[in-house]
N, C-alpha and C positions, 0 to 999 in steps of 0.2 A: 766507917760507911763511906762508900764510894758507888757512885752509879753514874752511867752514861746512858742517855735515852732522849728520844725525840720528846718534847714537852710543849703544851700549850700554855703561855705566860697568861696568868689570870690576873695578877695585882703586883703593884710595885710600890712600896711606901718609903719616902725618902728618909735616909739615915746617915747622920753626919754631913759633912759638906758636899760630898759627891756620890756617895754610895746609895744603894737601895737594899731593901729586904724585899725581895721577890718571892710569890707563891705560883709555883707552875704545877701543871697536871699531866702526869704521865700515864701510860696506859698499864703498866705492871707494878709500880709503887704508888700510884694514886697521888695525891696533892702532896707536894714537898715545898718545904721553904727554904731560902739560901740567902747569904749575903753576897751582892754582887758588887764589887769594888768598881769605882767608877761608872756605875749604872746611870748617872745623871750627867755624865761627861759626853762632849762630842760625839764620840765614836759609839757609845752603846746607848745612847737616848732614842735612836730610831729602832734599837731592838728591844727594848724594855717598853713595849707598848701592849696593853691587853688584847688578847686574841692572837698574837704572833705564834706562830710555830717556831721553836727554837731547838738547836741541838744542845742538850744540858749536860754540863759535867760537874757533878755535885760530890763533894768530898769533905768529911769531917774526922777528926782525931778520935772522937767518941760521940755516943748518941746523945750526951746532954748538951753538946757543943752546937751552936747554930752552924749549918754547913756553909763553906764556901762554893759560890756557883760562877762557872763559868758558861758564857751564852754564845752561841753563833746563829745568826738568823738563817732559817730554812725558807719561812714564807710569811711575807709581810702583809698586814691587813691595812696599814697606813694609807694607802691610796683611798681606801673606802670610808676614812674617817673624816673626810671633807663632806660627805653627804650625811644629812641629818638622819635619816631612817637607817641606814646601815650602821652608822657610827653607835646610833642608840641601840640596836639590836646586838652588836657586839660587845658594848658596854654592859648590857644587862646580862647577857650569858655568862661573860667573864665573872662579872661581880656575884651573881648568883651561887655560881660554882665554887668560887674562893670562899664564900661566906658559909655556904651550906654543907660542903664536905670535910669531913674529918681528916685529918692529915696521915699520910701512909698507909691508907686503907684502898687497895685497888679496885676500881669501878670500870671494868674494860668496856662495857656496854655503854655507860656513860661517856666515856673517852671517845668511841668511835661516834656515837650521835653528837657530841658537841663539834668533834673535826668535821662531821658532814654538815652540821648546821653553818658553821662559820664559812665553810666552803660554798654552800648555797646563797649565803648572805652576799658574799663577795662576787658570786658569778651568774645569779639570777638576773634576768632583765628588770625584774621588779620585785617589791615585798611580796607580791601573789605566788612568786615562786618559792618564797621560803617561810611565809607565815605558818604553815602547817606543820613545817618541822621544827619551829621554835615552840609552838603549843606540845608537840610531841614529846621534845626535849624535857619541857617542864613536867610533863606528865611522867616520863621515865624516871626523872630525877626523885619525884615524890615515891615512886614505887621502889625504885631501889634503895631508898632509905626507910622503907617500911612503913609508908603512909597511904598505901593503896594507890589511887589515882585512876581516874577515868580510864575508857578505853581510849585510844587514839583519836584525837578529835579529826573529823573529818566535814567534808562539805564546802560550800563557798565562803568567801571572806566573812560575810556576817555571822554564820555559824561558828567559824573558828574563833571570831572574836568573842563571842558568847561563851565558847568554852574557855577562853583564856580569862574572862571575867570570873568564872567559876573557879578557876585554877588559883587566882589571885589569893581567895579566902584561905586555901590550904596552903600556899607557900608562906603567907604573911602568918598564919597561925602555927604550922608546924615547923617549918625551916628558919624562919628568920624572927620568930616570936621575941627574943631578947636582944636582937641586933639589927632591926630592920632599917633605920635612920635613912641612908642615901641608898641603900640597896632597893628598897620597894619604891623610892621617888624615882630611881632610874626606870623602873618598870612602868610608874605612871606616866612618864614622859614617853615611853616607847608606845605605850597604849594609847596616848592621845595622838600620837604621829600615825598610828595604824589605822585610828578612827577616821582620820581624814580621808581615806581610801573609799569610805562610803558615801562621802558628801560631794 
């Protein structure tokens, strides 16, 4: 197995003293996991951040072996992680995708939607510019995995937040039922921050 592609880094778990096991989302190969040597070192720590766009070089001798991954930063989400609302949105979208999607199954529509959502979170003047894209991404994720999903949420912030509250039940029940833990906690924190826009 060998692939090279742009990828959205979704999650990284410490492995050994300095390495990480990273999960990345590619357009043509879906979610893939790889061993990143030195992933917690000074050079790669700024690269191995959820939401970052990376150039991925993944190789393995066999399908049963965890591939080795080499990463090069293409676009960093790091500057927005200092702001609570963008950081919460990036963290939630990355964690949801990493947890819900099976490995090595392509979802090109979801890849494009997540790319657009992350760009909107980082470049819109406020959350009002991306909250609709976030609800639409959650809806599309449910639909792509075969759980229906309402039409794209529209309207003002209050209407979109109400739609997100309805989506929470489906996300929890269908996609995260046996593995919610910190994932739904991340969404609850994001929802709390978004709710403050109405007060």
